[in-house]
C-alpha positions as CSV (number, residue, x, y, z in Angstrom):
1,M,80.8,98.1,95.5
2,S,78.7,98.8,98.5
3,L,77.9,96.2,101.2
4,D,74.7,95.4,99.4
5,G,76.5,94.7,96.1
6,R,75.8,98.0,94.2
7,T,78.3,99.8,92.1
8,A,76.3,103.0,91.2
9,L,73.1,104.7,91.9
10,A,70.2,104.2,89.4
11,S,71.3,107.5,87.8
12,G,74.7,106.1,87.1
13,V,76.5,108.2,89.7
14,S,79.2,106.2,91.4
15,Q,81.7,108.7,92.8
16,W,82.6,107.8,95.4
17,I,81.6,104.5,97.0
18,T,85.0,103.5,98.3
19,Q,87.7,105.5,100.1
20,P,90.9,106.9,98.5
21,S,93.0,104.0,99.8
22,A,91.0,101.5,97.8
23,R,91.1,103.7,94.7
24,Q,94.9,103.9,95.1
25,D,95.0,100.1,95.2
26,V,93.3,100.1,91.8
27,Q,96.2,102.1,90.4
28,D,98.5,99.3,91.4
29,L,96.3,96.8,89.5
30,R,96.3,99.0,86.4
31,A,100.1,99.1,86.6
32,Q,100.2,95.3,86.4
33,S,97.9,95.2,83.3
34,C,98.7,95.3,79.6
35,A,95.2,96.5,78.8
36,I,92.1,97.8,80.5
37,I,88.7,96.9,78.9
38,T,85.6,98.9,79.5
39,G,82.3,99.5,77.7
40,I,81.0,102.6,76.0
41,E,78.3,103.0,78.7
42,T,81.0,103.4,81.4
43,V,82.8,105.9,79.2
44,L,79.6,107.9,78.7
45,H,78.5,107.8,82.3
46,D,81.9,108.2,84.1
47,D,84.1,109.8,81.5
48,P,87.2,108.0,83.0
49,L,90.8,108.3,82.0
50,L,91.6,104.7,82.7
51,T,95.3,105.5,83.2
52,I,98.0,105.1,85.8
53,R,98.2,108.4,87.6
54,E,100.8,107.5,90.2
55,S,104.1,108.8,88.8
56,S,106.2,106.2,90.7
57,L,104.1,103.3,89.3
58,L,104.3,104.8,85.8
59,K,108.1,105.1,86.1
60,I,108.4,101.3,86.9
61,R,106.4,100.2,83.8
62,N,107.3,103.2,81.6
63,T,104.1,103.1,79.6
64,Q,100.3,103.3,80.1
65,P,98.2,100.3,79.6
66,C,96.2,100.2,76.4
67,R,92.6,101.5,76.9
68,V,90.2,99.1,75.1
69,I,86.6,100.4,74.5
70,L,83.8,98.1,73.3
71,D,81.5,100.4,71.4
72,T,79.0,98.6,69.1
73,Q,77.5,101.8,67.6
74,L,80.7,104.0,67.8
75,R,79.2,106.5,70.3
76,L,82.7,107.4,71.6
77,S,83.3,111.2,71.4
78,T,86.6,112.8,70.7
79,T,85.9,115.1,73.7
80,A,86.1,112.1,76.1
81,K,88.8,112.4,78.8
82,L,90.4,109.3,77.3
83,F,91.9,111.5,74.6
84,Q,93.5,113.8,77.2
85,V,96.3,111.3,77.6
86,N,98.5,110.4,74.6
87,T,98.5,106.7,74.9
88,N,96.9,103.7,73.1
89,I,93.1,103.7,72.7
90,L,91.8,100.6,70.9
91,V,88.1,100.7,70.0
92,F,86.2,97.6,68.9
93,T,83.0,98.4,66.9
94,K,80.5,97.2,64.3
95,N,79.7,100.7,63.0
96,N,81.4,101.2,59.6
97,D,80.8,105.0,59.5
98,P,83.8,106.4,57.6
99,Q,83.4,110.0,59.0
100,K,83.1,108.8,62.6
101,I,86.0,106.4,62.2
102,S,88.1,109.2,60.6
103,E,87.4,111.6,63.5
104,L,88.4,109.1,66.2
105,Q,91.5,108.1,64.3
106,A,92.5,111.7,64.0
107,A,92.1,112.1,67.7
108,G,94.4,109.1,68.3
109,A,92.2,106.0,68.5
110,E,92.8,102.8,66.7
111,I,89.5,101.3,65.3
112,M,88.9,97.6,65.0
113,L,85.8,96.9,62.9
114,L,84.2,93.6,63.7
115,A,81.5,91.8,61.7
116,D,79.3,88.9,62.6
117,H,75.7,88.0,62.5
118,D,74.9,89.4,66.0
119,T,74.6,93.2,65.5
120,Q,73.9,93.9,69.1
121,R,77.0,92.7,70.8
122,I,80.8,92.9,70.4
123,P,82.1,89.3,70.3
124,I,84.3,89.4,73.4
125,D,86.2,86.2,72.5
126,Q,87.4,88.0,69.3
127,V,88.5,91.0,71.4
128,L,90.6,88.8,73.7
129,Q,92.1,86.9,70.7
130,E,93.1,90.3,69.2
131,L,94.7,91.4,72.5
132,V,96.6,88.1,72.8
133,S,97.9,88.5,69.3
134,R,99.4,91.8,70.5
135,Q,101.0,90.0,73.5
136,M,98.6,91.6,76.0
137,N,98.2,88.7,78.4
138,N,97.2,90.4,81.6
139,V,93.9,92.2,80.9
140,M,91.8,94.1,83.4
141,L,88.1,94.7,83.3
142,E,86.8,98.0,84.7
143,C,83.2,98.1,83.4
144,G,79.6,97.9,84.3
145,A,77.2,95.1,85.1
146,T,76.3,94.2,81.5
147,L,79.9,93.7,80.3
148,N,81.0,92.1,83.6
149,G,78.1,89.7,83.2
150,A,78.9,88.9,79.6
151,F,82.5,88.0,80.4
152,L,81.5,85.9,83.4
153,T,78.8,84.1,81.5
154,A,81.4,83.3,78.8
155,K,83.7,82.0,81.5
156,L,86.4,84.5,80.5
157,I,87.1,85.9,83.9
158,D,90.0,84.3,85.8
159,E,89.9,86.4,89.0
160,L,87.7,88.9,90.7
161,I,89.1,91.7,92.8
162,I,86.2,93.4,94.7
163,Y,86.5,96.5,96.8
164,M,83.6,96.5,99.3
165,A,82.7,99.6,101.1
166,P,80.7,99.7,104.4
167,N,77.7,101.5,103.0
168,L,74.3,100.7,101.5
169,L,73.0,102.1,98.2
170,G,69.6,100.4,98.1
171,D,67.8,98.1,95.8
172,T,67.3,100.6,92.9
173,A,71.0,101.0,92.5
174,R,73.1,99.2,89.9
175,G,74.6,95.8,90.6
176,V,78.0,94.3,89.7
177,F,76.9,91.6,87.3
178,H,74.0,91.4,84.9
179,L,73.1,87.7,84.9
180,P,69.5,87.3,83.7
181,H,70.0,83.6,82.8
182,I,70.2,82.6,86.5
183,Q,66.7,81.6,87.5
184,T,67.3,78.8,90.0
185,M,69.8,78.1,92.8
186,R,71.3,75.3,90.7
187,E,72.4,77.9,88.2
188,K,74.2,80.1,90.6
189,I,77.9,80.9,90.0
190,S,80.1,79.9,92.9
191,L,83.3,81.8,93.9
192,E,86.4,80.5,95.7
193,I,87.6,83.2,98.1
194,I,91.4,83.5,97.9
195,A,92.0,86.4,100.2
196,I,90.2,89.1,102.2
197,R,92.0,92.1,103.6
198,A,91.2,95.6,104.9
199,I,92.3,98.6,102.8
200,G,91.5,101.6,105.0
201,K,87.8,101.4,105.8
202,D,87.1,99.2,102.8
203,W,87.6,95.5,102.2
204,R,89.4,93.9,99.2
205,I,88.2,90.5,98.3
206,T,90.1,88.3,95.8
207,A,88.1,85.4,94.4
208,K,88.1,83.0,91.5
209,P,84.9,81.9,89.7
210,V,84.2,78.2,89.9
211,Y,83.0,77.4,86.4
212,K,80.9,74.2,85.9
213,K,82.2,71.9,83.2
């Protein structure tokens, strides 16, 4: 994010806020993860691979992390870059469109159809329960403000790793967390800073949320 806490311009453009050294550090985090979770909006805006691209790191772990996409309406396209790499893609959705499901399965995705009373959101607790059942215990979030905010509000984030760049994107740019329920200072979410260190021209901040009981 930028120094003023922004992760993308209002248009969704986010390349590049941080320097290559910080982006290389993210590769190390991916290599430590069993799965990487993102939302469909991030896929549509950024068209990411969400893979380990460093051959030395890939050689150590011998497999790519599972790419997990939360896609309520099943808007994922088979032309997305995700499908350029032959490794696990797990899509959680509520859209039971047999043709769309068949197309994505043929392209290599596994579809998990979820059903509950809320048709607008993927139940993220069920997502994590499914990943745990697959022995995916170290899960990384690389997503936008809405999904980041949902996980933080549900107290499902154990640790934050923030890459802060010395630049400003302005107040119309997109933030890190969407937290509309916070209306007073008493409702703020506190963080315990674990470590701060320079990575090239950027700063890496490791912090833990302090959840109220």
